[in-house]
C-alpha positions, 0 to 999 in steps of 0.5 A: 969707727970707720965709715964705708967708702962710697957715695952717701945720700946728701942731705938737702940744701935749702937756698933763697936763690930764686927770691934773691934773683927775682928781687934783683929782676934777673932771669935765670939766663942772666944769673947763669951768665954772671956765674959761668953756668948754663941757665938750666943749672940755675933752675936745678939749684932753685928746686934743690935738685943740685947742690952747688960746689963751694966756688959756685956757691960763692960766685952766686952769693957775690952776684946776688949781693948776699953772704953765703949763709944768707943764701944757703942753709942746711935747714929750711929758712923761716919763711920756707917752713 
């Protein structure tokens, strides 16, 4: 069966960006500078209002010293439930 072309509603993407960032004492601005985005983008990501590109997800994981799987999930993290 073929799906109709067009933008489909995205599933939520859960993340631990804020927890990882604050654990390292980084401001949103410092993290944004390290990964090459505007500091407001970090806020959107932390609140789940924006899903990052694969490239940005990899940059965030690298800067925060975590695997992408430890930083992002399609299901809520245990501590978030």
